[in-house]
C-alpha positions in Angstrom: 36.4 -38.9 78.8 38.0 -38.9 82.2 39.7 -35.6 81.4 36.4 -34.1 80.2 34.6 -35.1 83.3 37.4 -33.8 85.5 37.3 -30.5 83.7 33.6 -30.3 84.2 34.0 -30.9 87.9 36.8 -28.5 88.5 36.0 -25.9 85.8 39.7 -25.0 85.7 42.4 -26.5 83.4 45.2 -26.6 86.0 43.1 -28.1 88.8 41.6 -30.7 86.5 45.0 -31.7 85.2 46.3 -32.0 88.8 43.3 -34.2 89.7 44.1 -36.5 86.7 47.8 -36.6 87.4 48.8 -35.1 84.0 50.2 -31.8 82.8 47.9 -29.0 81.8 49.3 -29.1 78.2 48.5 -32.9 78.0 44.9 -32.3 79.1 44.4 -29.4 76.8 45.9 -31.3 73.8 43.7 -34.4 74.3 40.6 -32.3 74.9 41.3 -30.5 71.6 41.8 -33.8 69.8 38.5 -35.1 71.2 36.6 -32.0 70.1 38.2 -32.3 66.6 37.2 -36.0 66.4 33.6 -35.2 67.5 33.6 -32.0 65.4 32.0 -30.3 68.5 33.2 -27.7 71.0 32.8 -29.2 74.4 33.8 -26.2 76.6 33.4 -22.5 76.2 36.9 -21.3 76.9 35.8 -17.6 76.9 33.5 -18.1 79.9 34.8 -17.4 83.3 34.8 -19.7 85.0 35.0 -22.3 82.3 31.7 -23.9 81.4 30.5 -26.6 78.9 28.6 -25.7 75.8 25.1 -26.9 75.4 26.3 -29.8 73.3 29.2 -30.3 75.7 26.8 -30.9 78.6 25.2 -33.8 76.7 28.6 -35.2 75.9 29.7 -34.9 79.5 26.6 -36.5 80.8 27.0 -39.5 78.5 30.7 -39.7 79.3 29.8 -40.2 83.0 27.6 -43.1 82.2 30.2 -44.7 79.9 32.9 -44.3 82.6 30.6 -45.7 85.2 29.9 -48.8 83.1 33.7 -49.1 82.3 34.3 -49.2 86.1 31.6 -51.9 86.4 33.4 -54.0 83.8 36.7 -53.7 85.6 35.0 -54.6 88.9 33.6 -57.8 87.5 37.2 -59.1 87.1 38.3 -58.1 90.6 38.7 -60.6 93.4 36.1 -61.1 96.1 38.1 -59.1 98.5 38.4 -56.1 96.2 34.7 -56.1 95.5 34.1 -55.2 99.1 36.7 -52.6 99.3 37.2 -49.1 98.0 35.1 -46.0 97.6 31.3 -46.2 97.4 29.1 -43.1 96.9 25.9 -43.2 99.0 23.0 -40.7 99.1 20.5 -40.6 102.0 17.3 -38.6 102.1 17.1 -35.9 104.9 14.3 -37.7 106.8 16.5 -40.8 107.2 20.0 -39.4 107.5 20.0 -38.2 111.2 19.3 -41.8 112.3 21.6 -43.6 109.8 24.6 -41.5 108.8 26.2 -40.9 112.2 26.3 -44.6 113.1 26.9 -45.8 109.6 30.5 -44.3 109.6 31.3 -45.9 112.9 29.8 -49.3 111.9 31.7 -49.4 108.6 34.9 -48.4 110.2 34.6 -51.2 112.7 33.2 -54.0 110.5 34.3 -53.1 107.0 37.5 -51.0 107.3 38.3 -51.4 103.6 35.1 -49.7 102.5 35.5 -45.9 102.0 32.0 -44.3 102.1 31.3 -41.0 100.6 27.9 -40.1 101.9 25.6 -37.2 100.7 22.3 -36.0 102.1 20.0 -34.9 99.3 16.3 -35.0 98.4 14.6 -37.7 96.3 14.5 -35.8 93.0 18.3 -35.0 93.1 19.1 -38.6 94.1 17.1 -40.0 91.1 18.8 -37.5 88.8 22.3 -38.4 90.0 21.6 -42.1 89.9 20.5 -41.8 86.3 23.8 -40.0 85.5 25.9 -42.6 87.4 27.2 -40.1 89.9 26.0 -42.3 92.8 26.5 -46.0 93.6 23.5 -46.4 95.8 20.9 -44.5 97.9 19.0 -45.1 101.1 15.5 -43.6 100.5 11.7 -44.1 100.8 10.2 -46.5 98.3 8.5 -47.7 96.1 9.8 -45.5 93.3 8.5 -47.5 90.3 11.5 -46.7 88.1 12.4 -49.4 85.5 16.1 -48.5 85.6 16.5 -48.9 89.4 16.5 -51.9 91.7 15.0 -51.4 95.2 16.1 -53.6 98.1 13.9 -53.1 101.2 15.9 -52.5 104.4 13.3 -51.6 107.0 9.7 -50.5 107.7 9.2 -47.5 109.9 5.9 -46.3 111.5 4.9 -42.7 111.4 3.7 -41.1 114.7 2.2 -37.7 115.6 4.0 -35.1 117.7 1.3 -33.0 119.3 1.4 -29.9 121.3 -0.2 -30.3 124.8 -2.4 -27.3 123.9 -3.9 -29.2 120.9 -7.2 -31.1 121.2 -5.5 -34.1 119.6 -3.3 -34.4 122.6 -6.3 -35.6 124.6 -6.4 -38.8 122.5 -4.1 -41.7 123.4 -4.2 -42.9 119.8 -5.1 -40.9 116.7 -6.9 -42.4 113.7 -4.6 -41.8 110.7 -7.6 -41.4 108.4 -8.9 -38.5 110.4 -5.9 -36.2 110.7 -6.9 -32.5 110.4 -5.2 -30.2 108.0 -5.6 -27.4 110.5 -2.7 -26.7 112.8 -0.5 -29.1 110.8 3.2 -28.4 110.3 4.9 -30.1 107.4 8.3 -30.4 105.7 9.0 -28.2 102.6 8.2 -29.5 99.1 10.6 -32.1 97.8 10.5 -34.3 100.9 8.7 -37.6 100.3 7.5 -37.7 103.9 5.5 -34.5 103.2 3.6 -36.3 100.5 2.8 -39.2 102.7 1.5 -36.9 105.4 -0.8 -35.2 102.9 -2.0 -38.6 101.7 -3.0 -39.3 105.3 -4.9 -36.0 105.7 -6.6 -36.4 102.4 -7.3 -32.6 102.2 -4.2 -31.1 100.7 -6.3 -28.4 99.0 -7.3 -27.1 102.5 -3.8 -26.8 103.7 -2.5 -23.3 104.1 1.3 -23.2 104.8 2.7 -20.5 107.1 6.1 -22.1 107.2 7.4 -25.4 105.8 10.4 -26.8 107.6 13.6 -28.4 106.2 14.1 -30.9 109.0 12.2 -33.1 111.5 14.0 -31.4 114.4 12.7 -28.0 113.2 9.1 -29.3 113.0 9.3 -30.5 116.6 10.6 -27.1 117.8 7.9 -25.2 115.9 5.2 -27.4 117.5 6.8 -26.7 120.9 6.7 -23.0 120.4 3.5 -22.5 118.4 1.2 -25.4 119.1 -0.4 -27.6 116.5 1.0 -31.0 115.5 3.2 -32.7 113.0 3.9 -36.2 111.8 7.4 -37.7 112.3 9.3 -41.0 111.7 9.4 -43.5 114.5 13.2 -43.4 114.7 13.1 -39.7 115.6 11.4 -40.5 118.9 14.7 -41.8 120.4 16.3 -38.4 119.8 13.7 -36.7 121.9 14.0 -36.0 125.7 11.6 -37.6 128.1 9.4 -34.5 128.3 9.0 -34.3 124.5 8.3 -38.0 124.2 5.1 -37.4 126.2 3.9 -35.5 123.2 4.0 -38.5 120.9 0.7 -40.1 119.9 0.5 -43.4 117.9 -1.3 -43.3 114.5 -3.8 -46.2 114.1 -6.5 -47.6 111.9 -4.5 -48.1 109.8 -1.0 -47.7 111.2 1.0 -45.7 108.6 4.3 -47.2 107.7 7.0 -46.1 105.2 9.4 -48.5 103.4 13.1 -47.5 103.4 15.3 -49.3 100.8 18.7 -49.5 99.3 18.3 -48.3 95.7 20.8 -49.0 93.0 21.0 -48.9 89.2 20.0 -52.0 87.4 23.6 -52.4 86.1 25.2 -52.2 89.5 27.4 -55.3 90.0 29.3 -54.9 93.4 27.1 -57.4 95.2 29.5 -57.8 98.2 29.8 -54.1 98.7 26.0 -53.8 98.6 25.8 -56.4 101.4 28.4 -54.6 103.4 26.3 -51.5 103.5 23.1 -53.4 104.1 24.7 -55.3 107.0 25.8 -52.0 108.6 22.3 -50.6 108.4 20.9 -53.8 109.9 23.0 -53.3 113.0 21.8 -49.7 113.3 18.1 -50.2 113.0 16.0 -52.0 115.7 15.6 -55.7 114.7 11.7 -55.6 114.6 11.9 -53.0 111.8 14.2 -54.9 109.5 12.7 -56.4 106.4 12.2 -60.2 107.0 14.0 -61.2 103.7 17.0 -59.1 104.6 17.2 -60.9 108.0 17.4 -64.3 106.4 19.2 -63.9 103.2 22.1 -61.9 101.6 21.3 -59.7 98.7 21.7 -61.4 95.4 22.1 -59.4 92.2 
């Protein structure tokens, strides 16, 4: 199964064999034996580059889950030191990554040098898909998700604020009621970002919204407002990245104050409790203390 997964990742016999530390002939022979045992062709060898057959894709997907669970069984028997060392694959949504990822590497390097993070920025739908296929160990993302196969550990709660052009009527208000946000002159993120959905929920008039351009990042949204007027809604942590002049364009949202929950999300069968706490501890040192979930402040995560 490891050879099949490697071949799917590299789509080349020589590179897959090198990654597995075996000869090409060994990999090819064992693949052929597996196909004979399953009575199924897993890879289309006539395709260039090599690609799985339709049945092969299902086999590879299940093989990833089996290998993931096999690693979990091995990790159960490791010592406490080993449980908090080694590689861990973490996904972060784009509206969180600018505030977490740069400092996360530094914090782990200083406090947990045995942890080897592999961090990926991706949207919610891809994260959920890759978690289900056991291609990720954990994710930092907006919740709740309401998925039975996933466990959510709240990390912090972040307010949403308005970034308003000085030319916009909203800029005359010191505070803006969140239930009265206009859909006119609103700039939002492109589809697939959970923050976009939360903004539309605040406006309550998604059917009235006519998109001219939908941005891929918070930074782009801010620049669009600067050049074209209107307003947007951004996470509180982004305010620290703005210069003093731009910070004057921030307006609090009130009545009620919109807040998003950011959590560590893992599969229900994840067992590396100490590794999970290493990552949570690093995030706690990055995020302002008043935003941290109260339970996370007092207790370690117990699986």
